[in-house]
Every structure is written in structure tokens, then in C-alpha cells.
Backbone as JSON Lines, residues from 0, in Angstrom:
{"i":0,"aa":"M","n":[0.83,-1.17,0.0],"ca":[0.0,0.0,0.0],"c":[0.88,1.24,0.0]}
{"i":1,"aa":"P","n":[0.67,2.15,-0.94],"ca":[1.5,3.35,-0.92],"c":[1.12,4.24,0.25]}
{"i":2,"aa":"M","n":[2.13,4.86,0.82],"ca":[1.87,5.73,1.97],"c":[2.26,7.15,1.63]}
{"i":3,"aa":"L","n":[1.46,8.08,2.11],"ca":[1.8,9.48,1.98],"c":[2.72,9.85,3.14]}
{"i":4,"aa":"A","n":[3.59,10.75,2.91],"ca":[4.57,11.12,3.93],"c":[3.89,11.63,5.19]}
{"i":5,"aa":"H","n":[4.13,10.99,6.3],"ca":[3.67,11.37,7.63],"c":[2.15,11.4,7.74]}
{"i":6,"aa":"H","n":[1.42,10.63,6.96],"ca":[-0.04,10.61,7.04],"c":[-0.54,9.17,7.03]}
{"i":7,"aa":"S","n":[-1.8,8.99,7.32],"ca":[-2.43,7.68,7.29],"c":[-2.33,7.09,5.89]}
{"i":8,"aa":"P","n":[-2.14,5.78,5.75],"ca":[-2.01,5.19,4.42],"c":[-3.31,5.23,3.6]}
{"i":9,"aa":"L","n":[-4.45,5.41,4.23],"ca":[-5.7,5.37,3.5],"c":[-6.34,6.74,3.28]}
{"i":10,"aa":"R","n":[-5.95,7.75,4.04],"ca":[-6.61,9.05,3.94],"c":[-5.61,10.16,3.71]}
{"i":11,"aa":"P","n":[-5.58,10.71,2.52],"ca":[-4.73,11.87,2.33],"c":[-5.35,13.07,3.04]}
{"i":12,"aa":"T","n":[-4.52,13.97,3.5],"ca":[-5.03,15.12,4.24],"c":[-5.59,16.19,3.32]}
{"i":13,"aa":"H","n":[-5.17,16.22,2.08],"ca":[-5.64,17.25,1.16],"c":[-5.95,16.63,-0.19]}
{"i":14,"aa":"I","n":[-7.17,16.81,-0.66],"ca":[-7.54,16.34,-1.99],"c":[-7.66,17.57,-2.87]}
{"i":15,"aa":"P","n":[-6.85,17.66,-3.92],"ca":[-6.92,18.84,-4.78],"c":[-8.26,18.9,-5.52]}
{"i":16,"aa":"T","n":[-8.78,20.1,-5.64],"ca":[-10.03,20.31,-6.38],"c":[-9.72,21.1,-7.63]}
{"i":17,"aa":"P","n":[-10.41,20.8,-8.72],"ca":[-10.14,21.54,-9.95],"c":[-10.56,23.0,-9.82]}
{"i":18,"aa":"R","n":[-9.79,23.87,-10.44],"ca":[-10.09,25.3,-10.39],"c":[-10.86,25.78,-11.61]}
{"i":19,"aa":"T","n":[-11.08,24.88,-12.56],"ca":[-11.83,25.26,-13.75],"c":[-13.31,25.03,-13.52]}
{"i":20,"aa":"P","n":[-14.17,25.84,-14.12],"ca":[-15.61,25.64,-13.95],"c":[-16.06,24.37,-14.67]}
{"i":21,"aa":"P","n":[-17.23,23.82,-14.3],"ca":[-17.71,22.61,-14.97],"c":[-17.99,22.89,-16.44]}
{"i":22,"aa":"P","n":[-17.91,21.85,-17.28],"ca":[-18.14,22.06,-18.72],"c":[-19.55,22.55,-18.99]}
{"i":23,"aa":"Q","n":[-19.68,23.35,-20.04],"ca":[-20.98,23.87,-20.42],"c":[-21.37,23.3,-21.76]}
{"i":24,"aa":"S","n":[-22.67,23.28,-22.02],"ca":[-23.14,22.8,-23.32],"c":[-22.84,23.86,-24.37]}
{"i":25,"aa":"C","n":[-23.1,23.52,-25.63],"ca":[-22.83,24.45,-26.72],"c":[-23.75,25.66,-26.69]}
{"i":26,"aa":"Y","n":[-24.78,25.63,-25.85],"ca":[-25.7,26.75,-25.76],"c":[-25.33,27.72,-24.65]}
{"i":27,"aa":"G","n":[-24.24,27.47,-23.96],"ca":[-23.78,28.4,-22.94],"c":[-24.47,28.23,-21.6]}
{"i":28,"aa":"Q","n":[-25.26,27.2,-21.44],"ca":[-25.93,26.91,-20.19],"c":[-25.35,25.63,-19.61]}
{"i":29,"aa":"D","n":[-25.67,25.35,-18.33],"ca":[-25.22,24.1,-17.74],"c":[-25.79,22.94,-18.54]}
{"i":30,"aa":"S","n":[-25.02,21.86,-18.66],"ca":[-25.42,20.76,-19.52],"c":[-26.4,19.8,-18.85]}
{"i":31,"aa":"S","n":[-26.82,20.06,-17.63],"ca":[-27.74,19.16,-16.95],"c":[-29.15,19.74,-16.91]}
{"i":32,"aa":"D","n":[-30.15,18.89,-17.2],"ca":[-31.55,19.32,-17.14],"c":[-32.01,19.51,-15.7]}
{"i":33,"aa":"D","n":[-31.36,18.8,-14.76],"ca":[-31.8,18.83,-13.38],"c":[-31.48,20.14,-12.68]}
{"i":34,"aa":"E","n":[-30.52,20.87,-13.17],"ca":[-30.1,22.08,-12.5],"c":[-31.01,23.24,-12.85]}
{"i":35,"aa":"P","n":[-31.33,24.08,-11.88],"ca":[-32.15,25.25,-12.2],"c":[-31.39,26.18,-13.13]}
{"i":36,"aa":"G","n":[-32.12,26.84,-14.0],"ca":[-31.49,27.78,-14.92],"c":[-31.13,27.16,-16.25]}
{"i":37,"aa":"F","n":[-31.33,25.82,-16.39],"ca":[-31.03,25.2,-17.69],"c":[-32.08,25.65,-18.69]}
{"i":38,"aa":"K","n":[-31.62,26.14,-19.81],"ca":[-32.52,26.61,-20.85],"c":[-31.98,26.16,-22.19]}
{"i":39,"aa":"E","n":[-32.79,25.41,-22.92],"ca":[-32.38,24.93,-24.23],"c":[-32.55,26.06,-25.24]}
{"i":40,"aa":"Q","n":[-31.52,26.27,-26.04],"ca":[-31.58,27.31,-27.06],"c":[-32.35,26.79,-28.26]}
{"i":41,"aa":"I","n":[-33.21,27.61,-28.8],"ca":[-33.99,27.25,-29.98],"c":[-33.52,28.11,-31.14]}
{"i":42,"aa":"Y","n":[-33.26,27.46,-32.28],"ca":[-32.83,28.2,-33.46],"c":[-34.03,28.93,-34.04]}
{"i":43,"aa":"K","n":[-33.91,30.24,-34.2],"ca":[-35.01,31.06,-34.71],"c":[-34.73,31.42,-36.16]}
{"i":44,"aa":"P","n":[-35.62,31.0,-37.07],"ca":[-35.38,31.23,-38.5],"c":[-35.84,32.61,-38.96]}
{"i":45,"aa":"N","n":[-35.35,32.98,-40.13],"ca":[-35.85,34.16,-40.83],"c":[-37.16,33.72,-41.48]}
{"i":46,"aa":"K","n":[-38.27,34.33,-41.1],"ca":[-39.6,33.91,-41.56],"c":[-39.8,34.11,-43.06]}
{"i":47,"aa":"K","n":[-38.93,34.87,-43.71],"ca":[-39.07,35.11,-45.15],"c":[-38.27,34.13,-46.0]}
{"i":48,"aa":"D","n":[-37.51,33.24,-45.35],"ca":[-36.66,32.3,-46.07],"c":[-37.15,30.87,-45.85]}
{"i":49,"aa":"P","n":[-37.73,30.22,-46.87],"ca":[-38.25,28.85,-46.7],"c":[-37.18,27.84,-46.28]}
{"i":50,"aa":"L","n":[-35.96,27.98,-46.79],"ca":[-34.88,27.08,-46.39],"c":[-34.58,27.23,-44.91]}
{"i":51,"aa":"D","n":[-34.48,28.45,-44.43],"ca":[-34.17,28.7,-43.03],"c":[-35.28,28.18,-42.11]}
{"i":52,"aa":"I","n":[-36.52,28.28,-42.54],"ca":[-37.65,27.76,-41.75],"c":[-37.54,26.24,-41.62]}
{"i":53,"aa":"E","n":[-37.23,25.56,-42.71],"ca":[-37.09,24.1,-42.67],"c":[-35.87,23.67,-41.85]}
{"i":54,"aa":"V","n":[-34.75,24.39,-41.99],"ca":[-33.56,24.07,-41.2],"c":[-33.87,24.21,-39.71]}
{"i":55,"aa":"A","n":[-34.56,25.28,-39.34],"ca":[-34.91,25.5,-37.93],"c":[-35.81,24.38,-37.41]}
{"i":56,"aa":"A","n":[-36.79,23.96,-38.2],"ca":[-37.69,22.89,-37.77],"c":[-36.92,21.6,-37.51]}
{"i":57,"aa":"I","n":[-35.97,21.28,-38.37],"ca":[-35.19,20.05,-38.22],"c":[-34.22,20.15,-37.05]}
{"i":58,"aa":"V","n":[-33.5,21.26,-36.94],"ca":[-32.52,21.44,-35.86],"c":[-33.21,21.44,-34.5]}
{"i":59,"aa":"N","n":[-34.35,22.13,-34.4],"ca":[-35.06,22.21,-33.12],"c":[-35.72,20.88,-32.74]}
{"i":60,"aa":"A","n":[-36.05,20.04,-33.72],"ca":[-36.66,18.74,-33.44],"c":[-35.61,17.65,-33.22]}
{"i":61,"aa":"N","n":[-34.35,17.95,-33.46],"ca":[-33.28,16.97,-33.32],"c":[-33.16,16.53,-31.86]}
{"i":62,"aa":"P","n":[-33.11,15.21,-31.58],"ca":[-33.02,14.76,-30.2],"c":[-31.7,15.12,-29.51]}
{"i":63,"aa":"V","n":[-30.66,15.35,-30.29],"ca":[-29.36,15.74,-29.72],"c":[-29.11,17.2,-30.08]}
{"i":64,"aa":"P","n":[-28.99,18.08,-29.08],"ca":[-28.78,19.5,-29.4],"c":[-27.48,19.72,-30.15]}
{"i":65,"aa":"I","n":[-27.55,20.52,-31.18],"ca":[-26.37,20.89,-31.95],"c":[-26.47,22.37,-32.26]}
{"i":66,"aa":"Q","n":[-25.35,23.04,-32.19],"ca":[-25.34,24.47,-32.47],"c":[-25.48,24.69,-33.97]}
{"i":67,"aa":"C","n":[-26.34,25.64,-34.34],"ca":[-26.57,25.97,-35.74],"c":[-26.54,27.48,-35.87]}
{"i":68,"aa":"E","n":[-25.81,27.95,-36.86],"ca":[-25.7,29.4,-37.09],"c":[-25.71,29.66,-38.58]}
{"i":69,"aa":"R","n":[-26.56,30.57,-39.01],"ca":[-26.65,30.93,-40.42],"c":[-25.5,31.86,-40.77]}
{"i":70,"aa":"V","n":[-24.84,31.6,-41.9],"ca":[-23.7,32.42,-42.3],"c":[-24.17,33.78,-42.77]}
{"i":71,"aa":"S","n":[-25.03,33.83,-43.77],"ca":[-25.59,35.09,-44.24],"c":[-26.88,34.78,-45.0]}
{"i":72,"aa":"P","n":[-27.78,35.73,-45.08],"ca":[-29.08,35.48,-45.72],"c":[-28.94,35.14,-47.2]}
{"i":73,"aa":"G","n":[-29.77,34.2,-47.64],"ca":[-29.89,33.91,-49.05],"c":[-28.86,33.01,-49.69]}
{"i":74,"aa":"V","n":[-27.81,32.61,-48.99],"ca":[-26.78,31.8,-49.63],"c":[-26.86,30.32,-49.25]}
{"i":75,"aa":"G","n":[-27.64,29.96,-48.24],"ca":[-27.8,28.56,-47.87],"c":[-26.62,27.96,-47.15]}
{"i":76,"aa":"R","n":[-25.81,28.77,-46.51],"ca":[-24.65,28.25,-45.78],"c":[-24.9,28.39,-44.28]}
{"i":77,"aa":"Y","n":[-24.55,27.31,-43.56],"ca":[-24.77,27.25,-42.12],"c":[-23.54,26.66,-41.45]}
{"i":78,"aa":"Y","n":[-23.3,27.12,-40.21],"ca":[-22.32,26.48,-39.35],"c":[-23.07,25.47,-38.49]}
{"i":79,"aa":"F","n":[-22.58,24.23,-38.45],"ca":[-23.12,23.21,-37.58],"c":[-21.99,22.71,-36.71]}
{"i":80,"aa":"G","n":[-22.29,22.43,-35.45],"ca":[-21.29,21.85,-34.56],"c":[-21.02,22.73,-33.38]}
{"i":81,"aa":"N","n":[-20.27,22.17,-32.47],"ca":[-19.94,22.84,-31.23],"c":[-18.52,23.36,-31.32]}
{"i":82,"aa":"E","n":[-18.37,24.67,-31.29],"ca":[-17.04,25.26,-31.4],"c":[-16.2,25.0,-30.16]}
{"i":83,"aa":"L","n":[-16.83,24.53,-29.06],"ca":[-16.08,24.27,-27.84],"c":[-15.34,22.93,-27.89]}
{"i":84,"aa":"S","n":[-15.65,22.09,-28.88],"ca":[-14.96,20.81,-28.97],"c":[-14.33,20.62,-30.34]}
{"i":85,"aa":"P","n":[-13.45,21.52,-30.76],"ca":[-12.85,21.35,-32.09],"c":[-11.91,20.16,-32.11]}
{"i":86,"aa":"T","n":[-12.01,19.38,-33.16],"ca":[-11.1,18.27,-33.38],"c":[-10.68,18.33,-34.85]}
{"i":87,"aa":"L","n":[-9.89,17.38,-35.27],"ca":[-9.48,17.36,-36.67],"c":[-10.66,17.13,-37.59]}
{"i":88,"aa":"V","n":[-11.65,16.35,-37.15],"ca":[-12.79,16.04,-38.01],"c":[-14.09,16.63,-37.49]}
{"i":89,"aa":"G","n":[-14.13,17.12,-36.26],"ca":[-15.37,17.64,-35.69],"c":[-15.28,19.12,-35.44]}
{"i":90,"aa":"G","n":[-16.12,19.59,-34.54],"ca":[-16.14,21.0,-34.23],"c":[-17.07,21.77,-35.14]}
{"i":91,"aa":"K","n":[-16.96,23.07,-35.09],"ca":[-17.84,23.94,-35.86],"c":[-17.34,24.04,-37.3]}
{"i":92,"aa":"K","n":[-18.2,23.63,-38.25],"ca":[-17.83,23.67,-39.66],"c":[-18.97,24.26,-40.48]}
{"i":93,"aa":"M","n":[-18.61,24.83,-41.63],"ca":[-19.61,25.42,-42.51],"c":[-20.04,24.4,-43.56]}
{"i":94,"aa":"Y","n":[-21.36,24.34,-43.78],"ca":[-21.93,23.44,-44.77],"c":[-22.93,24.21,-45.63]}
{"i":95,"aa":"T","n":[-23.08,23.77,-46.87],"ca":[-24.07,24.34,-47.79],"c":[-25.33,23.49,-47.74]}
{"i":96,"aa":"C","n":[-26.47,24.14,-47.63],"ca":[-27.76,23.45,-47.6],"c":[-28.62,23.91,-48.76]}
{"i":97,"aa":"K","n":[-29.51,23.03,-49.19],"ca":[-30.49,23.42,-50.2],"c":[-31.82,22.78,-49.87]}
{"i":98,"aa":"L","n":[-32.89,23.42,-50.33],"ca":[-34.24,22.95,-50.08],"c":[-34.78,22.29,-51.34]}
{"i":99,"aa":"M","n":[-35.22,21.05,-51.2],"ca":[-35.82,20.33,-52.32],"c":[-37.31,20.18,-52.06]}
{"i":100,"aa":"N","n":[-38.1,20.38,-53.09],"ca":[-39.55,20.2,-53.0],"c":[-39.92,18.95,-53.78]}
{"i":101,"aa":"Y","n":[-40.58,18.01,-53.1],"ca":[-40.99,16.77,-53.73],"c":[-42.51,16.72,-53.77]}
{"i":102,"aa":"A","n":[-43.06,16.4,-54.92],"ca":[-44.5,16.2,-55.04],"c":[-44.8,14.76,-54.6]}
{"i":103,"aa":"E","n":[-45.81,14.61,-53.77],"ca":[-46.2,13.28,-53.31],"c":[-46.92,12.55,-54.43]}
{"i":104,"aa":"R","n":[-46.47,11.36,-54.78],"ca":[-47.12,10.58,-55.82],"c":[-48.5,10.13,-55.36]}
{"i":105,"aa":"D","n":[-48.62,9.73,-54.09],"ca":[-49.9,9.23,-53.6],"c":[-50.94,10.33,-53.49]}
{"i":106,"aa":"S","n":[-50.53,11.59,-53.41],"ca":[-51.51,12.67,-53.27],"c":[-52.33,12.82,-54.55]}
{"i":107,"aa":"R","n":[-51.76,12.43,-55.68],"ca":[-52.51,12.5,-56.93],"c":[-53.6,11.44,-56.98]}
{"i":108,"aa":"R","n":[-53.41,10.37,-56.23],"ca":[-54.39,9.29,-56.21],"c":[-55.35,9.42,-55.03]}
{"i":109,"aa":"G","n":[-55.21,10.49,-54.25],"ca":[-56.13,10.7,-53.13],"c":[-55.71,10.03,-51.84]}
{"i":110,"aa":"R","n":[-54.47,9.52,-51.75],"ca":[-53.99,8.88,-50.53],"c":[-52.8,9.65,-49.98]}
{"i":111,"aa":"G","n":[-52.54,9.48,-48.71],"ca":[-51.35,10.08,-48.1],"c":[-51.46,11.58,-47.94]}
{"i":112,"aa":"Q","n":[-50.3,12.23,-47.83],"ca":[-50.26,13.67,-47.64],"c":[-50.68,14.38,-48.91]}
{"i":113,"aa":"K","n":[-51.29,15.52,-48.72],"ca":[-51.67,16.35,-49.86],"c":[-50.61,17.42,-50.07]}
{"i":114,"aa":"G","n":[-50.27,17.68,-51.32],"ca":[-49.34,18.76,-51.62],"c":[-47.89,18.33,-51.58]}
{"i":115,"aa":"P","n":[-47.0,19.29,-51.81],"ca":[-45.57,18.98,-51.87],"c":[-44.96,18.76,-50.49]}
{"i":116,"aa":"R","n":[-43.83,18.09,-50.49],"ca":[-43.07,17.83,-49.27],"c":[-41.72,18.49,-49.43]}
{"i":117,"aa":"N","n":[-41.21,19.09,-48.38],"ca":[-39.9,19.74,-48.42],"c":[-38.86,18.85,-47.76]}
{"i":118,"aa":"K","n":[-37.65,18.9,-48.29],"ca":[-36.53,18.14,-47.74],"c":[-35.3,19.02,-47.8]}
{"i":119,"aa":"V","n":[-34.56,19.12,-46.68],"ca":[-33.32,19.9,-46.65],"c":[-32.16,18.94,-46.85]}
{"i":120,"aa":"L","n":[-31.3,19.28,-47.8],"ca":[-30.11,18.48,-48.08],"c":[-28.86,19.28,-47.73]}
{"i":121,"aa":"V","n":[-27.82,18.57,-47.28],"ca":[-26.55,19.17,-46.88],"c":[-25.46,18.62,-47.79]}
{"i":122,"aa":"R","n":[-24.59,19.51,-48.24],"ca":[-23.46,19.11,-49.09],"c":[-22.4,18.47,-48.2]}
{"i":123,"aa":"V","n":[-22.15,17.18,-48.43],"ca":[-21.16,16.44,-47.65],"c":[-20.25,15.72,-48.63]}
{"i":124,"aa":"G","n":[-18.98,16.07,-48.6],"ca":[-18.04,15.46,-49.54],"c":[-18.43,15.82,-50.97]}
{"i":125,"aa":"G","n":[-18.65,14.81,-51.81],"ca":[-19.02,15.05,-53.19],"c":[-20.5,14.87,-53.46]}
{"i":126,"aa":"G","n":[-21.3,14.7,-52.41],"ca":[-22.72,14.46,-52.62],"c":[-23.58,15.24,-51.65]}
{"i":127,"aa":"W","n":[-24.85,14.86,-51.6],"ca":[-25.83,15.52,-50.74],"c":[-26.43,14.5,-49.79]}
{"i":128,"aa":"Q","n":[-26.66,14.93,-48.53],"ca":[-27.23,14.06,-47.51],"c":[-28.39,14.77,-46.86]}
{"i":129,"aa":"D","n":[-29.41,14.01,-46.47],"ca":[-30.55,14.55,-45.76],"c":[-30.08,15.2,-44.45]}
{"i":130,"aa":"L","n":[-30.59,16.39,-44.12],"ca":[-30.13,17.11,-42.92],"c":[-30.39,16.33,-41.65]}
{"i":131,"aa":"E","n":[-31.54,15.65,-41.55],"ca":[-31.84,14.87,-40.34],"c":[-30.8,13.77,-40.13]}
{"i":132,"aa":"L","n":[-30.46,13.05,-41.18],"ca":[-29.45,12.0,-41.08],"c":[-28.07,12.58,-40.79]}
{"i":133,"aa":"F","n":[-27.77,13.7,-41.4],"ca":[-26.49,14.38,-41.17],"c":[-26.33,14.75,-39.69]}
{"i":134,"aa":"L","n":[-27.38,15.32,-39.09],"ca":[-27.3,15.73,-37.68],"c":[-27.15,14.53,-36.76]}
{"i":135,"aa":"L","n":[-27.85,13.44,-37.05],"ca":[-27.69,12.23,-36.24],"c":[-26.28,11.66,-36.38]}
{"i":136,"aa":"H","n":[-25.75,11.68,-37.59],"ca":[-24.37,11.21,-37.82],"c":[-23.38,12.08,-37.05]}
{"i":137,"aa":"Q","n":[-23.58,13.39,-37.06],"ca":[-22.7,14.3,-36.32],"c":[-22.76,13.99,-34.83]}
{"i":138,"aa":"A","n":[-23.96,13.72,-34.31],"ca":[-24.11,13.44,-32.88],"c":[-23.4,12.15,-32.48]}
{"i":139,"aa":"I","n":[-23.44,11.16,-33.36],"ca":[-22.82,9.87,-33.05],"c":[-21.3,9.96,-33.11]}
{"i":140,"aa":"H","n":[-20.78,10.62,-34.13],"ca":[-19.34,10.59,-34.37],"c":[-18.56,11.75,-33.78]}
{"i":141,"aa":"Y","n":[-19.21,12.83,-33.42],"ca":[-18.47,13.98,-32.92],"c":[-19.0,14.36,-31.59]}
């Protein structure tokens, strides 16, 4: 059993405590729901931009919170990720998004949803990926 100099072998007299504050979530609040004052940040879209409205709906419905920031109006570029945890492959990165409108085939036959359906795609590598799948992938790997 290792012994500390001039002290009991089982009880150190001084346990150092960290001087840094506890980690915070990407929203700048405590990361625990149990603590008072926890407030989840909601992405607020530009009501005049259909792409931004769809991005906000998907980001706010995502089960894993992720920071989202619009680069500038009208260009479809967004920052996704937590700038507090930059890594070689993770962290805050800029991605290009586009809004696709799909007509429902079943709506012409009187079944299913009526009218068009919107889908947000994200440019990843050399292709496009659904934003919902992209956010889940980001949560798993980063």
C-alpha cells in the first residue's frame, strides 16, 4: 500500500479540487436538465426564407442538441457543430444546404399527404445528404 509522507495510508489530508468551472453545453448553459437555470436554445429562423424555416424545424426537433448558425441570408450556408470541442474532423464547420420540393405521388391518387413535401439536403463530400441523417451522424461521431 502506498503511503503518503507522515499521514495515514488510506486518507490523504488534502484532496486537490479543480479550479476550472464545470463544462458547459454548446448553448452556454449548464449541460444538466436537473439544474435550475437550464434553458435549451432554440434556433429562430428568418420567416421570409423557406430554407431557413425548414432548417430550424429540423434542428429544433433533433433529439441531440447541436449548435446551428446561419452564415448570411440567401446563400444557404450554415455552421453546424460545437465550437467548444474542435477536433481534426469535428467542431464547428460550414456546410451548404439546399431545399428540395418533392410532389407526393400518392396525393394525386387521393392517398397520403396532400401537396408537396420539403426536404433539406446538406453538401457532404461530393454528394448531398438529408439534414436529419447528417445531424444524427454528427451526434454519433463527434
